[in-house]
Steps between C-alpha positions, in 0.01 A plus 500: 500500500600148586368235736800570722330804653200289595733269686630805694145600579412146634814481706411846644833650391417872474865583446523275198176644353634851547827407331317371188324838477828685542695301240230446241217689335200310634143517362341463836151427361615239254295176508736222607361152504137618497545781757698805598768537766246662726274199465791266586590705802142494634468125433819441697387734779805725491396838653826701467553394137145587420555848642820541298327396177214743565749778563662423166189527289336155519141522380269391786204467264665275233351154451669173427382258230219381732371848566634517855653806651776502763216562752344167399831329577556673834138413608549140393803482733305665780749780536337800675826705477529452127129572448535830688806604299333416165179684589697805609681488163162512313401137437142447393340319788197361318676396173391148384733249335411282206311260731294785641669495841593804699784547750249459782402155365863386511556657846214283639645194340831579668316469833683807633249721684743799504519499123123491472473788743760706309288476181147553643621798698632654175172451309510143356150433365299225672229466234706353213385155394737221409472178296201337338296502819551868569639472846607800703807525725276427799398170349866422449591585865214272618612217282853526643377500860633844606258666751750774558490595127122466504480744785732748331316488164162544663639804695589660170155441357496148348142371445442206731202376290661532153379226265704333218356389167453153647308640802771472763553748774813539721310306765453210263870503410597482871256216577604302194862503610418446867637824638297576822701808582413669165130401543490657849664818373248537217209437737634756740494754221144439404528234225145374417498158669178396316593621150417237239781389265477412136252282308481251785355759727716386794590711805824505687351248752420255216865499390636475853272202562596325177871522582428364847663795679327507846701798623395702200136407537503603870658839396239569228212408728642736768478781242147422402513239222158363429504118493149485341582668172452266202745477206399426140447130582269595795757380752573702819835498687319286759412243234858485385628451862261214563554322166833325581361402851195336339722328239738358761219400721346286225829339409605408847154378589506278189828347601376414857175361371681284232745345751315514833133490405446837673688805622701388800320651809812615688597715196187713507609740771831559327360492143590855405873452595491177302412703201796726544766233550476125495710325759363147456615255237224447246436186298416632156413346168585608151189715479656756735812545287441618139804436293515700173770539236868442546714818538844361573711187522808400704715190544262322734195714500242681291329831589131555419268783534207399708249590767445403854162597665456765234838656531747499215824313590803337348522122550860365509434131441783254538527186283324197640726256680786737596823323578655556843731781390237705324259441784752648740525803273116531511498486876779749525327749264169479688684565831679800356177650358312438823759692703477811280259781561595811297320708242769438245512123544245267334265364761418138537122435532538138592641166389391143442759245610435171329591220736592266218795726434629447849533129419672486170540166321833623361747496782871560488709183505695590810193565706277215378426198708259216472307611810473847365363369174237295676404798722480733206289253298247468783485871559449576125209253490343653811521848365360456149141578601578795733344832413692823438606682817560871448655757731330841466619833639356832388792687655752322279636264763438127514382362837705276719230229532597204278737725308830399345758395760797717408724345758528193276668719237824540694571134489435496130717801414793308375275275304333814344836653414617183319197501266431878485729564198330233289144612568596867468629424145163352410321787666708752302443331167123500550512860629657614170205366314260725681274691251493213247185330387519280800337790689184433305474163659188446714475251783194572687471202738643510843661161574496369856858381432628854442699714739437868448532848637232769457671841464395856460422574132689760301423555134841618384870467581786745464664304211189529284465872597855576393465310169176677426646844569810407294289407198307826527818700580316630806752540783392521868484846639738603777237471774383155376859370494552618856171350615581158341850462630401634847222240536732219385760611749244526781385141428856372492583689819220315674620163371861564610392627841327169541815315383353386166731508194294501177779369268300543181396867486422609146220697323289193425484427871379853578129538451284814467152565635236691303608815684863434402628389842787251514452144628812277532437130438645161429681371805577164337876564539491717815645393830530611854852614558666546843811711485621625838710766338238645274203731573518443878382853533165413341416183697470504881715234667204345676319465169803339340518230766141403459490509118493171319780496250517273194874424476493453124856579384541704180735239345345471165467745210134602480298794376481673171833565339426848378411624850749289692763649727870436424552294812224258377653481150857443598485230767517732805182362655644499848483882482146509371230662717284811493727704253407263214150645498640849504703430186182373322317811614768722341449330165118530538538881564701534188237309297214707643681829414616396151247237393795297375632158626810570701701227322823701444462675840463166671805353331717800576398517860587134559847570359546791741530741203479885555136545397524876510768507231350222287308563178174373655226758465369580844164674552513872451433746782208628298318167539632386828620664828886522510484341845349190342778476243755517781302229693520268199881520502511428875269198476708348220832507687673173440590476869184414687637667813482837325143470392241697709237318706135542404463703822749745362350492151149578634638790705673648191191459283272647764723806521451559123118510554519763776 
């Protein structure tokens, strides 16, 4: 039996499959590339071909090299119709594969409630434990945030208070992942709201308080959670709730006392709201910003891990004495960050704008005059002793009071463009040295002459994650691949809807939180782009008229070559707009799915080669949804007009998850 028949199965050509059986003697249960024809048919989701194979003697109980039966494959695809056919043919419903997973486990991962229902109604066991922690399928459904599955599993006898080896219940899994719907479903079905978890002796209310989920706390209290129960450290949920308030109260009081001699009287009545978000500009000293070790370096900035008022942050610190061009880039990046409020975009906590940088001693020859030199000299002298001014915003947006005047950027756009290429080259060279021993450098003093941004802290980035998995030969799973690329697409959709072109989208600029969520960063090369013929459907006309646009033309070659769109590489900059980010996204999808740098793929795509007929190894459908492979091809179209928008991309990816 040849690979040709597998191609017929995947192309859903029943007639060609039948012709092979008529013209050749076929061993229908032969293992072909680690699996039988029936496995291939179920993986591809081909119902009629599956029925034909079963009618011709295909063994429904045969396992592949990973111990998986065709039922495992059908469940992984979330195909209720295939599951029913296989069970009717005698498939063992509770068979475990080599990893210890049953068909029901894969059906829940597929997120298809109909597939889960088809299995539990036919007797799939709910008490099998999976993995090192010994989780049940109910734990898994709660971790995925599926209250409909939780309700179904409970209706068929799942234990709502089942405990894993680490002391977790389904209620804990739902709270840990922030799924209020699952928590409510468990509580409605008599989950023990005051059950103590693990060695730390915490209740559900302890965990909800620690993750600062007010809605969850209200729900638990409604169902009888006891806020006076002590954990192993003798802390009650009430203690945990008051702790951040007391800590902030002490810090803010200390600031006011240091600079005003006392707490300002008119603030007292509004003190609680002051703790939640700071609207005033604070004068701070270096004691309030704790700068730790360096974690990254660019052409005109360094990034440090640090703390601000007890919270871990990333400090993007620009070199002292920025020249006018780099200072414009700094102002533009702050403005872009401050306008963004999306869960998949890095948030800006605040910035310090050094006034010395506004008055650079190094002026361009064609803009320098004697009077300007005198004025700048005086201003520099007057500003030397000024304290740091810092804009703080807990909601991720900088305030307008004394903030950067973005209107000045328009008049400097041509100036910026002229020098952008030069500084980008420096930026890129330094960026390539990330990870060297320069990261061990420590500079723990905050200089009053420094301009800096305080950003949300993330401990990992996608590039490091891919390299780590490549070294360990540990590919991302299907669901993880889908989650990563969907969150990247959602973040980029938000940027494009707000007329922001990133221009340097790549794995090292995509950060990951502890929970694995995507955060897009580094707007050093990004611009506002106004194109009347593009994405009008996403931006209301009245909003477009009011929006401040930076008319920075894309007339220089910038970005990272490997992820650069053809129109940026081959001097077609007048055509450059939102599709350049889509091209970069296509290459990133390939890298996530294969763990390989898309060097050959990138080169071929720029030449307009037929990728489908090239010898480039694309991700297999076993590791990646076929729709994603198709999406990679579409995003890498050499003609930017043929690439999908991120709105279309998100819609396609969301359809896969349904």
